[in-house]
N, C-alpha and C positions, 0 to 999 in steps of 0.2 A: 754815800756822799750826802752831805747836807747842802741844801740849796740856800743861797743867800736871799735876803728879803727882796732884792731887785729881780732875781730870777723868778721867785714866786709871784711877784706882781706882774711880771711879763707873761707868765703862764695864765694868770687870771684874765688878763686883757685879751689874750689870744682866744680864750674860751668865749668871751663876750663878743669878739669879732666873728667867731664861727657862728654863734647863735644869730647875730645880726645878718650875716650873709645868708644863712638858712631861712630866716624870716623874709628877707627880700626876695629870695628865690621862690618861696611859697606864694608871695603876693604876685609876682610876675606870672607864675603858673595859673593862678586864679584869674588874673586879668586875661591871659591868653585863652583860657577855657571859656570865659564869658563872651569874649569877642567872637570866638569861633562859633559858639551857639547862636549868637545874635546874627552873624552873617549867614549861617545856614538857614535860620528861620526867615530871614529877609529874602533870600534867594528862593526858598520854597514858596513864599507868598507871591513872588514875582512870576513864577513859572506855572502857577495854577490858573488855567483858563477855563472859561465856561463853554467854549465852542469847539475846542479840540481836545480829544482824549485818546490816548493809546490804549486799545482794548487788549491786544496781545502782540507779543513780539517773539520771534523765533530766529535763531541763527541758521541760515541756509548754507553758508560756507564761512571760512575764516574772515572773509572781507564783505560778506553780504548778509543783511538782516531783512527778514520779511516782517511786515507789521500790518495789523488791522487797526485802522484809525477811524474814530467817529468824528466827523467834521459836521457840526450843526446836527442835522437829523439824518445824514447820509453816512454809510459805512464804506470805506474804500480800503483796498489792499495795495500796499506799496512795497517796493524793494528798495532798500537803502544800501549804498556802498559809500566808500570814503569820498568819492568825487561827485556822485549824483544820486538822485531819487527818481525811481521809475514807477509810474502809475501802472498797476497790473489790471485791476478790475474794480467794479463797484458791486457791493454785496447788499442783499436785502437783509432787513433786521431779522427775518425768520431764519436766515442762514447762519447767524451768529449764535454760538452756543456759549452761554456764560455759565461758568461753574458757580455753584452755590457757595463755594469757599472763596472768600475774598483773600487777597494776599495776606498770608499769615505773618504776623510780626513775631519774631523770635526773641525771647528774652535771653540775653547773654548769660545772665547769672544761672538760669536753669540749665542751659547747655553746658556751662562750665562745671556745675555740680554733677550732671550726668556723666560727663567725661571723667571727672576725678573719681566718682564712684566706680566707673568701669575699670579704671586703672587700679584702684585699690581692691577691687573684687567684691565690693559691697552692693552689688546691683542685682536686679532681676535678670532672668535669662535673656531678655530682649534688649537690655541696656536702656530702655526707654526711647530708643532710636527707631525710626520708621523702618520696620521690616528687617532689622538687623538680627541675625541669629547669634547664638552664643559662640558657635564655632562652625565654620564652613567645612572644615576638614574632618569632622566627626569626633574630635578630641575635645573633652571638656577641660576646664581649668584644672591644672595639676596633672593631667594625663600626659604621657609622652616624656616624663622626666625619667632620668636614669636613677632607679632606686636599687641598684645592685649592692650598694654598701649595706642597705637595710634588709636584704633578702636572706641573710644568714650565712653567706659565703665569705666569712671573715677569715683572713689568713694570718 
């Protein structure tokens, strides 16, 4: 069927409307991303103090967290729950064992690449992940498949 000139013009304007809506959507996404980053950085700067620092935190039960906190020059151990905070003891600086490793920042891109390589089979035996083995059940990739059709027993 042949389209009339009015139908072709309407099709062209709908394409322009689609591109306009897509452009507006991209602008809204960019503004939302920028505002989110700005709020995150603002809150981070508000929460950094010079007198209080959480040294270590460990979950003791589903509702209780134990923390070692440096307050000024003193180290204290507290237990925190949903409703209250309990002072447990004061620690000496010599009692605190700080690991040489500071919190490791993980690059999402490298983790994604390692995982995609692991899925596609283009990886080293340890997958680049901490302590992960190629296979815990003793089978390597490709073992355990049913190769009866290739074993020469064709009927």
